C-alpha positions in Angstrom: 10.6 -0.6 17.1 12.6 -3.8 16.4 15.8 -3.9 14.3 16.5 -6.6 11.8 20.3 -6.8 12.2 20.6 -9.7 9.9 19.8 -7.6 6.8 22.1 -4.6 7.6 24.7 -4.4 4.8 22.6 -6.1 2.2 22.9 -4.5 -1.3 19.6 -4.3 -3.2 20.9 -5.2 -6.6 18.3 -5.2 -9.3 15.5 -3.9 -7.1 13.7 -1.5 -9.4 10.1 -0.7 -8.6 7.5 1.2 -10.5 6.9 4.6 -8.9 4.0 7.0 -8.8 6.5 9.7 -9.9 6.8 7.9 -13.2 9.3 5.3 -14.3 11.0 3.1 -11.8 13.1 3.7 -8.7 16.3 1.7 -8.5 16.7 1.0 -4.7 20.0 -0.7 -5.4 21.6 2.3 -7.1 25.0 3.3 -5.9 24.2 7.0 -6.4 25.0 8.4 -3.0 21.3 8.7 -2.1 19.9 8.2 1.4 16.4 6.7 1.3 13.8 5.8 3.8 11.4 3.3 2.3 8.5 2.4 4.5 6.9 -0.8 3.5 3.2 -1.3 4.4 0.4 -3.7 3.8 -2.0 -1.4 1.9 -3.6 2.0 2.0 -7.4 2.0 2.4 -10.0 2.8 -0.1 -12.6 5.3 1.3 -15.3 3.7 -0.9 -14.7 0.3 0.8 -14.2 0.7 4.6 -11.9 -1.8 6.3 -13.6 -5.0 7.4 -13.6 -6.5 10.9 -11.3 -9.2 9.5 -8.8 -6.7 8.4 -8.9 -4.8 11.7 -8.2 -8.1 13.5 -4.9 -8.7 11.7 -2.0 -7.4 14.0 -0.3 -4.5 12.4 -2.6 -4.3 9.3 -4.3 -1.1 10.3 -2.7 2.3 10.1 -1.2 2.4 6.7 -2.9 5.7 5.7 -2.0 7.3 9.0 1.6 6.2 8.5 1.8 7.6 5.0 0.4 10.9 6.2 2.8 11.0 9.1 5.7 10.6 6.7 4.2 13.3 4.5 3.9 15.6 7.5 7.6 15.1 8.5 9.0 14.9 4.9 10.7 18.3 5.1 12.5 17.3 8.3 13.8 14.1 6.7 14.8 16.1 3.6 16.7 18.6 5.8 18.7 15.7 7.1 19.4 14.5 3.5 16.9 11.6 3.4 14.4 11.0 0.6 11.2 9.2 1.5 9.2 6.6 -0.4 6.4 4.2 0.5 6.1 0.7 -0.9 3.3 -1.9 -0.9 2.2 -4.8 -3.1 -0.6 -2.6 -4.5 -0.7 -1.7 -8.1 0.8 1.6 -9.4 -2.6 2.7 -10.6 -4.1 2.3 -7.1 -1.1 4.1 -5.6 -1.4 7.0 -8.0 -4.9 7.6 -6.7 -3.9 7.2 -3.1 -0.9 9.5 -3.5 -3.1 12.2 -5.0 -5.9 11.7 -2.4 -3.5 11.9 0.5 -1.4 14.7 -1.0 1.8 12.8 -0.7 4.9 14.7 -1.8 7.0 11.6 -2.2 6.6 8.5 -4.5 4.8 5.3 -3.7 6.5 2.2 -5.1 4.5 -0.8 -6.4 5.9 -4.2 -5.6 3.2 -6.5 -7.0 5.9 -9.1 -7.7 7.2 -9.0 -4.1 10.7 -8.3 -5.3 11.7 -6.8 -1.9 10.4 -10.0 -0.3 12.6 -12.1 -2.5 15.6 -9.8 -2.0 15.3 -9.4 1.8 13.0 -12.1 3.0 10.5 -9.6 4.3 7.4 -10.9 6.2 4.1 -11.1 4.4 0.6 -12.3 5.1 -2.4 -13.3 3.0 -5.7 -11.4 2.9 -8.5 -11.7 0.4 -6.4 -13.8 -1.9 -3.6 -11.2 -1.9 -0.1 -11.5 -0.5 0.7 -8.3 1.4 3.7 -7.0 3.3 4.0 -6.7 7.0 5.0 -3.2 8.1 8.8 -2.5 8.0 11.0 0.6 7.3 14.2 0.4 5.4 17.1 2.9 5.6 19.1 2.6 2.4 22.3 4.4 1.6 23.7 4.1 -1.9 21.7 0.9 -2.5 22.8 -0.8 0.8 20.4 -1.4 3.7 21.9 0.4 6.7 19.0 -0.3 9.0 15.7 -2.2 8.9 13.1 -1.4 11.5 9.9 -3.3 12.3 7.1 -1.1 13.6 6.0 -2.7 16.9 3.4 0.0 17.8 1.1 2.6 16.2 2.5 3.2 12.7 2.0 7.0 13.0 4.3 7.0 16.1 6.8 4.8 14.2 7.6 7.7 11.9 8.8 9.9 14.8 11.0 7.0 15.9 12.5 6.8 12.4 13.1 10.6 12.4 14.9 10.3 15.8 17.0 7.5 14.5 18.2 9.4 11.4 18.8 12.5 13.5 21.1 10.5 15.8 22.8 8.3 13.4 23.2 10.7 10.5 24.2 8.0 8.1 
């Protein structure tokens, strides 16, 4: 797990993203909230298995496993006062289906306009004529980035590292 120290303290003004919970979630809101937003390339579609080309992209695989790992630890994050949300450049309609299929108890945010990329300079890559995010996890308190972590290893293990971090730091 690698930290992006250069983005700590950045306020997310005007970053409102459509949510699978309905409406939009304002990540820049100064409402006292503590949010973990894991940003990922895309969740898979069971009807269309991942291609060899997708599997060859470093860090591309594992989005569904990561989402399920956050699902499985959501109560532990909530007990520490942290809300969880996932975010990708996929459409809200696609994410509604994925959230239902994966039984996700937290919202997925749709950033088809790459607003987070513009606000924070997050890394992206191109695949099948789409611009997708590289995997990163944001810790946001009252609309300010307090930590930004790049997953260096298996995305499902990354989640336990994030849990350890919020247990220790207790923002």
